[in-house]
Structure formats: C-alpha cells, structure tokens
N, C-alpha and C positions, 0 to 999 in steps of 0.2 A: 500558632501556626507550626507546621512540621518543619524541622530543620533538615535542609537538603545538602548532600555532599555529592560532588561529581567524582566518579572514578576516572581519573585522567587517563589511566592506561587503556581504558576502553574506548577513548575517542579516536575516531578514524575519519578521514576525509570522505564526505559523501559524494564519491566520484563513481566511475563505472564499476569499480570494485564493490561498491555498496549497493548497486542497483541490479544485481544479478537475480535471475529467476523471477522477473517481475511481469512476464506476460505469457499469453498463449496465443495460438495461431488463429488467424482468419485467412486460410488459403483462398486465393482468388484466381479463377481461370482468365486466360488472356483473350478478352473480347472487347475490342475498342480501346480508346486511349487510356482508360483507367481500370479496365477489367470489369467483370461482372459481379453480381452479388452471390455467386456460388461460394460457399464457405462452410466451415464449422466454427463454433465459438473458439476464442473468446477475446475480450478486450480487458485491459487492466486500468484501474485508476489508483492513484497514490496521493497521500497528503502533499500539498503544494511545497512545503519546506523539505520534504524528502526528495522531491524531484528538482530542487534548486541547486545548481553547481556551487561548490564552495562551502556548503553547510557541513557541519560535523555530526557524527553519531556519538552518543554518550550513554552511559548507564549510571543512574543516580541511586543513592541510598539514603535512608533516613539516618538520623543521629544515633539511633539504637542499633545500627548496623544492618538493618533489613532493607530489602530492595523496594524501590518505589512502586514499580508496576507488578506487584505480586502480593502474597500474603505478608503481613508485617505486624508489628506490635500495635499499630493504630487500628487494626481490625477492618481495613478496607475490603470491600466485597467484589468490586468489579472495576474494569477500566475499559473505555470505549473511545474509538476514533471516529470522527465524522467524515463521511465520504460525500463529496458534492456530486449530484447527478440530476438529471431532468427526466421527467416522464417515468414510466414503469421500467424497471430493470430486473434482471434475474441473476442473483449472486450465486455463482457456482463454487467459488473457493474464497477463503481468507488465507493470506500468507503472513505468517508472524516471523519475527527475528528476535529470539530470546538470547540473553547474554550470560545469565547466571541462574543456577538453581541449586537447591538443597532439598533432597527428597525426604529427609528425616527418616522416620519409621513407617512411612506410608507411601511406598513407591508406586502402588497401583491406584492411589486415590485419583479422582478425575478432575481435570481442568475442563470447564465448560466453554467451548468456543461458540460465540453467538453472534447473530445478526439482529440488530434492534431497529424498530421504528422510532423516530424522534418525536414522540408524542407524550412524553412524560413530564411531570413537574421536576423542577430543579432550581438551582441558583447559579446565575451566570457570573461572568467575570467581575461585574460591578456589584455583586451581591443581590441583584434584583431577582425576585421569583419569576420564573419563565415556564413555559409548557412545551419547550422544544429540546428537552433533555432526553436521553434514552428512556424508553418506556416498554412497549410491547416487544416481547421476544419473538421474532419472526422465524428463527431457525436455531437449532442447538445441536452440537456434536460434542460428545464427551471423549476426551483424550487422557489416557493415563499419564500422570506426570513423568513416569520413567521414559515415556516415548518422546519427550520434548528435548530437542537437541539444542545445545547452547554453544555450538562452534562459532567462533568469531574470527578465525584465521585459517581458511577463509570463512566468510559469513555463510551460515547454513540456515536455510529457510525451513519452517514448519508449515506444510501445506495441508489445510483442512478442507475437505471436499463436502459440500452440502448436496445430497442426492436424495430426493429431487432438489433442484435449485430453489433458492428462497426468492420469492417475489417481494419487491420493494417498490415504493412509490416516492420519487423525488429523493431528497437527501436521506441517507440512512446511516446507521452506526455499525461498526464492526469492532468486536472486542472479545473479552473473556471474563468469566465469573470464576472466582477462586473459592467459593463457599464450600465446594466439595473436597477441597484438599485437606489432608490429614494434618494433625498437630505437628509443628516443626518444619513443614514444608514451606519453602520460600522460592520465589520466582522473580527474575528481573527481566524486563524487556528493554531492548534498545529504543532510544528516542533520538530526535534531533536535539541539539543543545539549546539551553534557555535563550530565547530571543533570536533564534535562527531566522534568516531572511525567509519571508513567505508565510510565517505562522500568523494565524488569525485568532481572534478571541472565540471562545465557545466552540472550539473545534475538537476538543477532547475532554473527557469527563471521567470522574471517579465516583463510585458509590461508597458512602461511609457506612460504618457499622450500624448507624441509626436508619439506614436505608435511604437517606437523602442523597441526591445527585448534585455534585458541584463541578463547575468548570475548573480544569486543572489550574488555570492562571488566576483563579480567585485568590488574591493575596490575604483576604480576611479569614477565609474558612478553609483554605486548602493549602497546597504547596507554594502557590505563587510562582510556578514554573510555567513559562510560555514556550511550549514545544509541541511536536507532533510525535505520536507513536510510529515506529518504523513497522508499518503494517500496509498490506496491499490487498485490494479487492479485485477479484476476477469476475467479470460479468459475461453472461452467455446470451444465447438467442440472437447472435449475429449483429449486435449493435455496432455502429460506428465504422462500417465499411465505407468506402469512398462514395457509394451511392445511397447509403442508408439515411433515414430521417433522424436517427439518433446520433449523439456525439458524446465523446469523452473529453472532458476539459476543453470544450469548445472546438474539438477537432474530429476529423475522420481520417482513417489511414488504411490503405490497401497495398499489398505487395503484388505487383503485376509481372507476368512473364514466366510463371511457374513456381509452385511451392509444393513439393521440393523443387529447388533450383539446381541448374547445372552450370550456368555461365553468367549471363547478365540478367538483372531484373530491374524493374522500375519501382521506386518508392513513391507512391502517389498520395498526397495529403491535402486535405481541405481545411481551411481556417474560417472560423465564424467571426473573427476579428483580426485586424492586422497585428503582427507580432514579429519580433526577431526570432528566427527559427534556426534550429541546429539539428543535424543528423547524428545520431550516436548508435553504433552497433557494437555489441559485446558478445562473447561466447559464454558457455555455461560455466566456465571457470572465472569469469569476470574480466578476461583479457579484452582490451579495447581494440577492436578491428578497424573501425572507422570513426572519426570524429570530424565533421565537416560543418563549417558555418555557412548557412544558407541565406544569410542576410535578412533584410526586412522584407517580409512576405505580406502581401495585401490579402484582404478577404477573398476567398475563392479557392480554386483548385490549383495545385502546383505539383511538380514532379522532379525527382532527381534520380540519376542512374546509380546502380551498384553492381560492380563487377565481382563476382564470387568464383570465377573460374579457377583461381589458384588456392581457394579455401579448402580445408579438409572437410570431409563428410561430417555432418553433425548438426546441432541446433544452435541458432544465433537469435539474439533479441534486437530487433530494429525499433529505434525510438525517434520520434520527432518531438523536440522539446521547444515549445513556443513560449517565450517570456517566462521560462522556468516551469511550465506546465507540460508534463509528458503524456504521450500516448504510445503504447508499445505493442508490437506484434511479433510473433515467433516465425522465423524463417528457417526452414530445413534445407540444407545443402546435401545433395546426393548425386555424385558423379557416376 
C-alpha cells in the first residue's frame, strides 16, 4: 500500500472561503410566487464532503515526495470523482482546484480533463470486482500543464469548458488523465481530509499503471484514504429551477425578483426531503455576505428574502445547503 503524508500547511477550513466560484446563473423572471422558467444555464453539484461545513481541505503526498492526485513514482494514470445525479444531464464545465505542480521540462504537455460514464470494471472499497468504475470517456479537453493555476491563498479554480456540453445519464465521473504529461511533471489536487464528514465509499477512483481502476479508499490495493476531490461539475440545459422536473442534490433553487438585481430578491427553494437548511451567500473573493440558518424545512417549496440594496455591483454566489448538500446559483447585482 502507498504511504500517504498530509501536507499540514495546505489544510484550510472548508468554509465560504473554500467554496468560491462554485456556480453559474439561472436568472429567473418575476412571474408569480416563485418566478418563471425563463433562464440560462447552469446549476452546480459538488461532492457531499466538500459542501459539508467544518471539513478541511488537504494536499497529500506519497512517501517518495510525489503528489497523490497527479503523476508520481507509482505510475497512476487518472483520478475521477463521482457526481450523483438523476436522469440525463449536460455537463458544461468541470472546475478543479490544484494545490501544487512541477512542470519539469515539459510545460506544454497536456492534462486531459474528462467526463466519464460509470460503466467500467474496477475494484471497490472492499476489493470486490464491480462494473461501476469509470469507463467510457464521454468528453475530453486538453489543457497544457503550464495553464494550471495552483494558487491557494486565495484558492484559484481551473475552469474547463466542454463545448458542446457532454451528455451523461445518471451518476457520472469527472476527473483527469495524466498520461499525456511529460517526464518529471507532477501535479497535486486539493481533497477533503481523510475521513471527512459526508464521504462515501466508491465515490472517487484512481487508475493504476496496469489500467485497473481502484476506489481510493481501498485499503488493500490503493491509498486507503477516504476523501473527496475538490472538484465541481456545472450542469446546463436549465435543470433544477424551482419549476423544473430535475433536481440537484434533491433540491431546486431560483432567484426571483430580478437577476441582475438592484434591491431585494427572493431565494426560492424546493426540497425533495425534509432537511435542516442554511442560506449562504459569498462574493467572488470568498467574502461571506450572508449566512442564515433557515431551520428545519419540510418537503416542498420555501422562500427567504435577500436585500442587496447596499451591496456593490458584481457577482455573488447564493447557496442553499440542506443537511450538508448544496445547490448554488449566481446572482448579479447591478445598481
């Protein structure tokens, strides 16, 4: 088994400061109590442990000094995070947060950003052979390693756009393949810490040099680290507005009253199961504008008001977090 070391200096609280740049807009015109379905994409889904307050971000290394989620002496080929979804979705972007890199002598060699169907053979957490590991590559974008930003203070996202959007059905994987990187190139991605609240078995995978896929938390054949990659998926085609049939993390969300907004708006949300709900609004620099406990919310539609009259012009990210599961939309303020 690979020996893992946590770079403690990289650990940061997964609060508003670690959740920036996590969504795109679904503007909604003001027609009725919760608005209409007039909008442009998109919605965002994140791994559960990434959206759970109190968890930490970390960067792990192997005993040889190489980074866990990139090229290393063990010859790993790819890393994939599972995103939970229902029905058919359209993946417009993957958003990555890398913490370290070494471009070696090949700064233009490509990192393959990919969307995967979960239809391949692999070995799960308990070592059993399964057929829901990453398999078919549904979409690929090549990024030169020199373009990967590793800023962590503040955190800097690498946003990869798939044009056209990638069609996926049900759960899908988002990740990257490092086989195109040159000799000496190393790359490390931020993850939640080992055992972070909300992590589940078989939610992230790595492909070994022999092409086999293993769940990251497989203690016999892999790292034995139970974490989630700090990675986000942006979905298009207007899913998860308040009136839409689709949902993200069991929720729908609309911003009613104008987007761009000038004064007051209503945050309308619909829950498919009862949950303790919280409103969180941050700006593009990660500053927390609003954090409001909404209490126990039953199944169905709810709303809470948001006064932006004194906010500066710009972009803000509005999240409803229900029992640790977030849904996020972009709000533009323009006075």
